[in-house]
Every structure is written in C-alpha cells, then in structure tokens.
C-alpha positions as CSV (number, residue, x, y, z in Angstrom):
1,G,-276.6,-89.5,26.6
2,F,-280.0,-89.3,29.1
3,D,-283.0,-91.8,28.6
4,L,-286.3,-90.8,30.4
5,N,-287.7,-94.2,31.1
6,L,-291.7,-93.7,31.0
7,G,-292.8,-97.0,30.3
8,C,-292.1,-98.8,33.9
9,P,-295.3,-100.5,35.0
10,Q,-294.2,-102.1,38.1
11,S,-296.3,-101.3,41.2
12,I,-293.2,-99.2,42.8
13,A,-293.2,-96.9,40.1
14,R,-297.2,-96.5,40.7
15,K,-296.3,-95.4,44.5
16,G,-293.2,-92.9,43.4
17,K,-295.1,-91.5,40.7
18,Y,-292.7,-92.9,37.9
19,G,-292.1,-94.8,34.9
20,A,-295.6,-95.4,32.8
21,F,-297.2,-93.5,35.8
22,L,-295.9,-90.1,35.4
23,F,-296.9,-89.8,31.8
24,E,-300.6,-90.9,32.4
25,E,-301.0,-88.7,35.1
26,D,-298.6,-86.1,34.4
27,E,-297.6,-85.2,30.7
28,D,-296.9,-81.5,31.3
29,L,-294.3,-82.7,33.5
30,V,-292.8,-84.8,31.5
31,Y,-292.0,-82.5,28.4
32,R,-290.9,-80.3,30.8
33,I,-288.3,-82.4,32.2
34,L,-287.1,-83.6,28.9
35,Q,-287.3,-79.8,27.5
36,Q,-284.8,-79.1,30.6
37,L,-282.4,-81.6,29.6
38,R,-282.3,-80.8,26.1
39,L,-281.7,-77.2,27.1
40,S,-279.1,-77.7,29.8
41,L,-277.0,-80.5,27.6
42,P,-274.7,-80.0,24.6
43,S,-276.3,-81.4,21.5
44,S,-273.6,-83.8,21.4
45,I,-275.2,-86.0,24.4
46,K,-278.3,-87.5,23.4
47,V,-281.9,-87.0,25.0
48,S,-284.4,-90.2,24.6
49,A,-287.4,-91.6,25.9
50,K,-288.9,-94.7,26.1
51,I,-292.9,-94.9,26.4
52,R,-295.4,-97.3,26.3
53,L,-298.7,-97.2,24.3
54,P,-301.6,-94.5,26.0
55,L,-304.3,-96.4,27.8
56,N,-307.6,-96.2,25.6
57,D,-310.0,-98.9,24.5
58,D,-310.3,-97.6,20.9
59,D,-307.5,-97.4,18.2
60,N,-308.7,-94.6,16.4
61,D,-308.2,-92.7,19.6
62,T,-304.8,-94.3,20.9
63,H,-303.4,-93.4,17.9
64,Q,-304.3,-89.7,17.9
65,I,-303.1,-89.5,21.7
66,L,-299.9,-91.5,20.2
67,R,-299.8,-88.7,17.9
68,E,-300.0,-85.9,20.3
69,R,-297.5,-87.1,22.6
70,I,-295.1,-88.0,19.9
71,T,-295.0,-84.9,18.7
72,K,-294.5,-83.3,21.8
73,L,-291.9,-85.7,22.7
74,I,-290.1,-84.4,19.4
75,N,-291.2,-80.8,19.0
76,I,-291.2,-79.8,23.1
77,G,-289.4,-82.5,24.7
78,G,-286.3,-82.3,21.9
79,I,-285.7,-86.0,22.3
80,D,-283.5,-87.5,19.3
81,F,-284.9,-90.7,19.5
82,L,-288.3,-92.7,20.8
83,T,-288.3,-96.4,22.2
84,I,-292.0,-97.8,22.4
85,H,-293.2,-100.5,24.1
86,G,-295.9,-102.4,22.4
87,R,-297.9,-102.8,25.3
88,T,-300.1,-100.6,27.7
89,L,-299.5,-99.4,30.8
90,K,-302.0,-102.1,32.2
91,E,-300.8,-104.8,29.5
92,N,-298.3,-107.1,29.9
93,K,-296.9,-110.6,28.6
94,A,-298.6,-112.8,31.2
95,Y,-302.3,-111.1,30.8
96,A,-302.2,-109.5,27.3
97,G,-300.1,-111.7,25.0
98,G,-298.3,-110.2,22.4
99,C,-297.0,-106.8,21.6
100,H,-299.2,-104.4,19.3
101,Y,-296.7,-104.0,16.9
102,D,-299.1,-102.1,14.3
103,S,-299.0,-99.6,16.8
104,I,-295.1,-99.3,17.0
105,R,-295.5,-98.9,13.1
106,K,-297.8,-96.4,13.8
107,A,-295.5,-94.5,15.9
108,V,-292.9,-95.0,13.5
109,E,-294.8,-93.0,11.0
110,I,-295.8,-90.7,13.2
111,A,-292.1,-89.6,14.3
112,Q,-290.9,-89.9,10.7
113,S,-293.6,-87.6,9.4
114,I,-292.7,-84.7,12.1
115,Q,-289.1,-85.5,11.5
116,P,-287.8,-87.6,8.5
117,N,-285.6,-90.6,9.5
118,F,-286.6,-90.0,13.2
119,P,-285.1,-93.2,15.1
120,V,-287.5,-95.2,16.8
121,I,-286.6,-98.4,18.5
122,A,-289.3,-101.1,18.8
123,N,-289.6,-102.7,22.5
124,G,-291.6,-105.7,23.8
125,G,-292.3,-109.2,23.0
126,I,-288.7,-110.0,21.6
127,E,-288.2,-113.6,22.7
128,T,-286.1,-115.2,20.2
129,Y,-283.2,-114.2,17.8
130,N,-285.9,-115.1,15.1
131,C,-287.9,-112.2,16.7
132,L,-285.7,-109.4,15.2
133,D,-286.1,-109.6,11.9
134,R,-290.0,-109.9,12.1
135,V,-290.4,-107.6,14.2
136,L,-288.5,-104.9,12.2
137,Q,-290.3,-105.8,9.2
138,Q,-293.5,-105.5,10.9
139,T,-292.9,-102.2,12.5
140,S,-290.3,-100.4,10.4
141,A,-288.5,-99.5,13.8
142,S,-284.5,-98.7,13.3
143,A,-283.7,-101.0,16.4
144,I,-285.1,-103.3,18.9
145,M,-284.8,-103.6,22.4
146,S,-285.2,-106.3,24.6
147,S,-285.3,-106.6,28.6
148,E,-286.5,-109.6,30.1
149,A,-285.5,-112.2,27.4
150,L,-281.8,-110.6,27.6
151,L,-281.8,-111.3,31.5
152,E,-282.7,-115.1,30.6
153,T,-280.6,-115.4,27.8
154,P,-277.8,-112.9,27.7
155,D,-277.0,-114.0,24.0
156,L,-280.3,-113.2,22.7
157,F,-279.0,-111.2,19.8
158,S,-276.1,-113.5,18.9
159,P,-277.2,-115.7,15.3
160,S,-276.1,-118.5,16.9
161,F,-278.7,-118.3,19.4
162,S,-281.4,-118.9,16.5
163,S,-280.9,-122.9,17.0
164,I,-283.5,-124.7,19.1
165,E,-280.6,-126.2,20.9
166,K,-279.2,-123.2,21.9
167,Q,-282.6,-121.9,22.8
168,Q,-283.1,-124.9,25.2
169,Q,-279.9,-124.3,27.0
170,P,-279.7,-120.5,27.4
171,F,-276.5,-120.3,29.7
172,Q,-274.5,-122.8,28.3
173,F,-272.5,-120.2,26.8
174,A,-271.5,-119.0,30.0
175,K,-270.0,-122.3,31.3
176,D,-268.0,-122.9,27.8
C-alpha cells in the first residue's frame, strides 16, 4: 500500500514543505494527491494517511477542523485507514509531554461516523508494552503505531517486555 506521511514535524520537512507542514500549508494539494493515488491504484492496494492534530488552541475548533479534515481524507482522498498522532505540529514529547488521547478518540468517533468500523491507528506516547492496552482503551483505536520507542526497544510489542527488568535492558534480546 501507500501511506502519505503528513505527520513529520522535523525542520527538514519544513524546508521541503512536506510532512505535517504540507498539510498545514496546502490541504487541497494533500486531498488531490490522495485522490490521484486512489484513482490510479487497484482497490486491493490500500492508501492511508498519517496526520497530527490541527494547530489550534481551542478544543472545539480543533475538533471541528479535525472533522473537516477526516471527512475530506475519507471522502475526497479515498483513504482506507488513518493514523493519527496525538500531538500538534508544534508539540513534541520533550516540550509538550503526553499525547492528547482524547483527541485521538474524537478522531476515531469522527471517522467511524463517516464510515462505520473505519480503521484508525493511534500514534504517539507509546513507550512501554503496558501502554498498549491503556491507549487502545482510551482512544478506541483499531491499532497502535510506535516509532521512537521501537527504535530504542525493538521488542516493545513483545509481552515479555512488560517486565521492569526487560525494560532496563532493552537490547539484551539481541545479545541472547
């Protein structure tokens, strides 16, 4: 399948006008890209998008913008599933702390009101195995995506990782 990553907040993405910056600066182009992908590919090849929460200080406005974007991603872009990072472009775990799991839950509700059982993947703040069930419960997401934690601990999704001893020795499994 094809995934359009509209979640990258790195400065190189700002310079190249891609990732999260593309979605914030030219939404219409994003919908056209996804629409052309969907029209050009057989339905057996899935098209998805990863997004961040919209830049906004008001939760009501944020949810309205999220509703508009998700509606267009599904109805115009033709995506088959959505991954949503629970932080805005300006937030990161070092400066903003945890993710806005309530907003991911809202995104799930929005997507599934448009298309029942539409798959939404929660992303952000997944740092231990024990986070998985908690985040799935809080968000009602279909699945979990992790990136940074998996780079540090490749067996993060292994049930044996839930032990404190295992978390303190993240690469021991590679040595064994």
